[in-house]
Backbone as CSV, one residue per row, in Angstrom:
resi,resn,N_x,N_y,N_z,CA_x,CA_y,CA_z,C_x,C_y,C_z
1,MET,-153.597,32.910,-26.307,-154.710,32.058,-25.878,-154.865,32.192,-24.214
2,ARG,-153.761,32.131,-23.413,-154.370,32.342,-21.989,-155.403,33.583,-21.832
3,LYS,-155.058,34.749,-22.249,-155.282,35.686,-22.015,-156.913,35.762,-22.430
4,ARG,-157.392,34.965,-23.643,-158.776,34.639,-24.105,-159.324,33.552,-22.784
5,PHE,-158.407,32.872,-22.408,-159.112,31.684,-21.302,-159.624,32.645,-19.710
6,PHE,-158.513,33.281,-19.573,-159.044,34.101,-18.448,-160.038,34.951,-18.628
7,LEU,-160.225,35.688,-19.910,-161.422,36.399,-19.774,-162.819,35.649,-19.744
8,PHE,-162.841,34.467,-20.308,-163.820,33.659,-20.636,-164.095,33.239,-19.000
9,HIS,-163.196,33.019,-18.138,-163.699,32.496,-16.619,-163.827,33.522,-15.974
10,TRP,-163.288,34.752,-16.334,-163.684,36.156,-15.363,-165.300,36.486,-15.944
11,GLU,-165.646,36.079,-17.171,-167.052,36.585,-17.622,-168.278,35.491,-17.199
12,LEU,-167.838,34.114,-16.949,-168.361,33.105,-16.101,-168.649,33.542,-15.060
13,LEU,-167.464,33.842,-14.099,-167.440,34.454,-12.626,-168.716,35.299,-12.318
14,CYS,-168.599,36.381,-13.350,-169.421,37.590,-13.211,-170.666,36.909,-13.188
15,LEU,-170.890,36.498,-14.344,-172.912,35.809,-14.748,-172.949,35.212,-13.535
16,ALA,-172.186,34.232,-13.024,-172.687,33.191,-11.491,-173.024,34.716,-10.488
17,LEU,-172.324,35.594,-10.422,-172.273,36.379,-9.302,-173.519,37.210,-9.493
18,LEU,-173.668,37.611,-10.434,-175.386,38.507,-11.043,-176.366,37.478,-10.861
19,ALA,-176.490,36.109,-11.234,-177.453,35.077,-11.054,-177.666,35.171,-9.437
20,PHE,-176.689,35.118,-8.513,-176.773,34.707,-7.278,-177.527,35.965,-6.579
21,LEU,-176.735,37.249,-7.007,-177.744,38.663,-6.559,-178.768,39.142,-6.852
22,HIS,-179.299,38.496,-8.497,-180.554,38.554,-8.580,-181.521,37.644,-7.684
23,THR,-181.111,36.501,-7.426,-182.015,35.660,-6.187,-182.011,36.098,-4.848
24,GLN,-181.171,36.756,-4.334,-181.267,37.358,-3.383,-181.886,38.743,-3.067
25,CYS,-182.013,39.169,-4.416,-182.678,40.571,-4.327,-184.107,40.377,-4.628
26,THR,-184.424,39.538,-5.440,-185.893,39.002,-5.698,-186.645,38.117,-4.716
27,THR,-186.063,37.592,-3.821,-186.746,36.952,-2.534,-187.040,37.953,-1.807
28,SER,-188.827,37.769,-1.649,-189.279,38.871,-0.815,-189.848,38.189,0.427
29,ALA,-190.415,38.960,1.409,-191.024,38.695,2.475,-192.373,38.155,2.108
30,PRO,-192.438,37.209,2.890,-194.118,36.411,2.659,-195.145,37.367,2.524
31,ALA,-196.300,37.249,1.429,-197.123,37.994,1.676,-198.091,38.110,2.683
32,PHE,-199.464,39.357,2.911,-199.765,39.445,3.757,-200.873,38.166,3.979
33,GLY,-200.813,37.578,5.301,-201.609,36.388,5.502,-200.648,34.801,5.104
34,GLU,-199.561,35.132,4.311,-199.351,34.023,3.982,-198.446,33.328,5.539
35,ARG,-197.853,31.964,5.177,-197.078,31.478,6.282,-195.791,32.050,6.262
36,GLY,-195.337,32.530,7.669,-193.766,33.602,7.972,-194.256,34.984,7.827
37,TYR,-195.625,35.442,7.223,-195.886,36.751,7.237,-195.926,37.536,8.754
38,ALA,-195.031,38.452,9.141,-195.003,38.935,10.469,-195.186,40.158,10.736
39,GLU,-195.906,40.650,11.960,-195.912,41.954,12.218,-195.561,42.341,13.525
40,LYS,-195.203,43.600,13.954,-194.997,44.221,15.660,-195.757,45.070,15.680
41,GLY,-196.400,45.050,17.382,-197.288,46.375,17.535,-197.590,45.516,18.805
42,LYS,-198.858,46.417,19.456,-199.217,45.818,20.498,-200.555,45.403,20.529
43,ALA,-200.569,44.752,21.739,-201.681,43.763,21.918,-202.598,43.930,23.308
44,SER,-203.681,43.484,23.117,-204.529,43.793,24.482,-205.332,42.631,24.249
45,PHE,-206.253,42.581,25.459,-207.098,41.340,25.707,-208.680,41.639,26.036
46,TYR,-209.097,40.917,25.514,-211.119,40.939,25.817,-211.173,40.832,27.220
47,ALA,-212.112,42.033,27.613,-212.647,42.236,28.863,-213.615,40.948,29.234
48,ASP,-213.889,40.516,30.038,-214.623,39.503,30.503,-216.453,39.442,30.445
49,LYS,-216.256,40.827,29.986,-218.009,41.320,29.624,-218.230,40.789,28.354
50,PHE,-217.163,40.325,27.535,-217.560,39.648,26.395,-217.680,38.142,26.259
51,ARG,-217.629,37.731,27.485,-217.634,36.123,27.527,-219.385,36.022,26.641
52,GLY,-219.397,34.849,25.664,-220.366,34.329,25.185,-221.261,35.040,23.737
53,ARG,-220.639,36.488,24.053,-221.196,37.229,22.615,-220.321,36.525,21.455
54,LYS,-220.948,36.729,20.194,-220.509,36.284,19.160,-219.474,36.840,18.450
55,MET,-218.264,36.330,17.853,-217.558,36.917,17.237,-217.779,37.132,15.630
56,ALA,-216.768,37.960,14.913,-217.312,38.187,13.629,-217.041,36.796,12.646
57,ASN,-216.645,35.751,13.009,-216.636,34.564,12.478,-218.096,33.737,12.982
58,GLY,-218.797,34.234,13.707,-220.221,33.735,13.994,-219.962,32.650,15.110
59,GLU,-218.955,32.311,15.979,-218.425,31.584,17.549,-219.020,32.242,18.306
60,LYS,-219.005,31.957,19.316,-218.588,32.564,21.124,-217.761,32.830,21.619
61,TYR,-217.507,33.700,22.026,-216.022,34.014,22.405,-216.271,33.453,23.959
62,ARG,-215.307,32.776,24.055,-214.718,31.841,25.319,-213.466,31.944,25.507
63,PRO,-213.129,32.424,26.866,-212.123,33.197,27.217,-210.948,32.180,27.386
64,GLY,-211.324,31.219,27.615,-210.441,29.930,27.596,-209.863,29.276,26.623
65,LYS,-210.582,29.636,25.281,-210.005,29.320,23.834,-208.715,30.198,23.668
66,ARG,-208.256,29.891,22.989,-206.576,30.602,22.442,-206.856,31.006,21.291
67,THR,-207.553,32.355,21.352,-208.467,33.006,20.167,-207.668,34.479,20.053
68,ALA,-208.085,35.126,18.887,-207.684,36.703,18.898,-208.338,37.304,17.725
69,ALA,-208.300,38.569,17.616,-208.831,39.291,16.933,-207.759,39.910,16.046
70,HIS,-208.087,40.302,14.641,-206.783,40.968,13.890,-207.846,41.738,13.032
71,LYS,-207.512,42.813,12.488,-207.970,43.642,11.306,-208.706,43.048,10.266
72,LYS,-207.504,42.259,9.726,-207.694,42.223,8.139,-207.149,40.286,7.943
73,LEU,-206.533,39.378,8.668,-205.954,38.328,8.627,-207.069,37.445,8.360
74,PRO,-207.338,36.389,7.491,-208.361,35.197,7.255,-208.743,34.698,8.656
75,PHE,-210.000,34.422,8.705,-210.541,33.624,10.036,-209.804,32.022,9.628
76,GLY,-209.517,31.738,10.732,-208.784,30.384,10.699,-207.196,30.464,10.986
77,THR,-206.678,31.991,10.447,-205.322,31.915,10.385,-204.810,31.349,11.821
78,LYS,-203.479,30.681,11.993,-203.190,30.245,13.217,-201.656,31.253,13.305
79,VAL,-201.477,32.163,14.238,-200.534,33.103,14.392,-199.549,32.475,15.933
80,LYS,-198.484,32.767,15.839,-197.669,32.950,16.859,-197.164,34.070,17.401
81,VAL,-197.933,34.332,18.969,-197.831,35.595,19.555,-196.481,35.702,20.250
82,THR,-195.489,36.622,20.292,-194.491,36.642,21.220,-194.251,38.103,21.842
83,ASN,-194.273,37.794,23.476,-194.034,39.002,24.284,-192.659,39.084,24.142
84,PRO,-192.080,40.192,23.442,-190.828,40.280,23.739,-190.133,40.540,25.047
85,GLN,-190.808,41.352,25.978,-190.412,41.584,27.505,-190.114,40.647,27.858
86,ASN,-190.584,39.209,27.728,-190.088,38.081,28.474,-190.146,36.974,27.961
87,GLY,-190.079,37.215,26.618,-189.891,35.736,25.806,-191.088,34.545,25.742
88,ARG,-192.158,35.171,26.371,-192.983,34.199,26.272,-193.982,34.061,25.312
89,SER,-194.397,33.282,24.719,-195.564,33.223,23.499,-196.324,31.961,23.346
90,VAL,-197.122,32.403,22.582,-198.376,31.433,22.133,-199.113,31.506,21.006
91,LYS,-199.810,30.324,20.668,-200.316,30.256,19.363,-201.792,30.449,19.588
92,VAL,-202.385,31.280,18.751,-203.737,31.242,18.475,-204.537,31.583,17.378
93,ARG,-205.685,31.355,17.184,-206.797,31.572,15.965,-207.162,32.597,16.005
94,ILE,-207.360,33.270,14.542,-207.871,34.273,14.507,-209.312,34.126,14.356
95,THR,-210.463,34.654,14.954,-211.945,34.556,15.200,-212.717,35.886,14.889
96,ASP,-211.755,36.783,15.139,-212.922,38.027,15.307,-211.949,39.235,14.614
97,ARG,-212.799,40.519,14.732,-212.105,41.679,13.700,-211.789,42.416,14.976
98,GLY,-210.564,43.302,14.600,-210.428,44.290,15.672,-208.653,44.124,16.090
99,PRO,-207.993,44.697,16.558,-208.837,46.065,17.468,-208.643,47.337,16.600
100,PHE,-209.593,48.024,17.209,-209.429,49.341,16.602,-209.053,50.680,17.128
101,THR,-208.056,50.523,17.930,-207.185,51.341,18.674,-205.970,51.413,17.786
102,PRO,-205.465,52.719,17.332,-204.358,52.864,16.767,-203.141,52.440,17.305
103,GLY,-202.221,51.522,16.541,-200.895,50.972,17.146,-201.521,49.321,17.897
104,ARG,-202.330,49.377,18.004,-202.644,47.602,18.104,-202.935,46.857,16.915
105,ILE,-202.387,45.882,17.164,-202.387,44.710,16.108,-203.413,43.415,16.177
106,LEU,-203.550,43.082,17.773,-204.083,42.080,18.089,-205.070,42.163,19.537
107,ASP,-206.527,41.922,19.506,-206.766,41.384,20.705,-207.437,39.945,21.229
108,LEU,-206.481,39.727,22.251,-206.156,38.120,22.670,-207.254,37.950,23.771
109,SER,-207.566,36.456,23.462,-208.573,35.965,24.639,-207.998,35.935,26.128
110,LYS,-208.438,35.633,27.069,-207.945,36.097,28.278,-206.716,34.709,28.589
111,SER,-207.375,33.593,28.095,-206.070,32.484,27.972,-205.010,32.876,27.249
112,ALA,-204.721,33.387,26.297,-203.802,33.781,25.505,-203.012,34.798,26.210
113,ALA,-203.467,35.786,27.032,-203.016,36.924,27.966,-202.377,36.449,28.895
114,ARG,-202.775,35.675,29.395,-202.750,34.738,30.781,-201.456,33.998,30.189
115,LYS,-201.011,33.217,29.003,-199.882,32.647,28.615,-198.988,33.602,28.342
116,LEU,-198.984,34.886,27.678,-198.175,35.921,27.638,-197.869,36.714,28.870
117,ASP,-198.386,36.125,29.851,-198.148,37.150,31.463,-198.182,38.511,31.165
118,MET,-199.524,39.135,30.710,-199.923,40.307,30.248,-200.846,40.768,30.776
119,GLU,-201.562,40.146,31.957,-202.821,40.445,32.434,-202.727,41.775,33.126
120,LYS,-201.824,41.798,33.883,-201.571,42.809,34.708,-201.374,44.147,34.124
121,SER,-200.457,44.329,32.922,-200.393,45.436,32.044,-201.488,45.591,30.955
122,GLY,-202.058,44.627,30.760,-203.433,44.908,30.032,-203.045,45.147,28.334
123,VAL,-201.875,45.746,28.342,-201.599,46.313,26.858,-199.954,46.081,26.996
124,VAL,-199.298,44.746,25.744,-197.845,45.044,25.869,-197.453,44.890,24.159
125,PRO,-196.360,45.228,23.892,-195.770,45.384,22.690,-195.538,43.517,22.405
126,VAL,-196.065,43.187,21.018,-196.082,41.931,20.653,-195.413,41.453,19.193
127,GLN,-194.778,40.434,19.242,-194.589,40.030,18.049,-195.440,39.029,17.209
128,MET,-195.930,39.330,16.076,-196.613,37.941,15.439,-196.253,37.498,14.316
129,LYS,-196.125,36.203,14.041,-196.079,35.603,12.834,-197.210,34.593,12.526
130,VAL,-197.588,34.672,11.131,-198.311,33.459,10.779,-197.837,32.098,10.387
131,VAL,-198.412,30.786,11.402,-198.029,29.716,11.346,-198.460,28.961,10.074
132,LYS,-200.021,29.214,10.037,-200.831,28.318,9.303,-201.828,29.158,8.896
133,GLU,-202.085,29.175,7.508,-202.809,30.102,6.661,-204.656,30.037,6.636
134,GLY,-205.290,30.486,7.086,-206.681,30.441,7.298,-207.384,30.328,5.654
135,ARG,-208.403,30.316,5.946,-209.192,30.377,4.553,-209.478,31.780,4.035
136,LYS,-209.221,31.674,2.769,-209.503,32.848,1.886,-210.740,33.405,1.428
């Protein structure tokens, strides 16, 4: 009787462990564009000559607004961009397409670049994380 009791509890423990491991393995990273989705790469910022020009979403570029260009994220997506070299971060809204230089993931507005303290260097490594999904 004791042996059967022990085996039954051992089987329950194994099933519980398998269930736990299954949930750990099937939990995946957020899908592209969803809240929590993240990327690492380099960011640059818009030159002053783009002031007033139309962006891909139809708005005019305004250097004082905290906006950015990304190749594929939906317009209106809000992302938190962090400069790991100094720990500074800024939230921006995706309003344009680009950058199209290999290795770069974002083009930032002048205001966002200033907040990250990247105006002198021009291009810095960044970490980007979606904080609010845009329209699809």
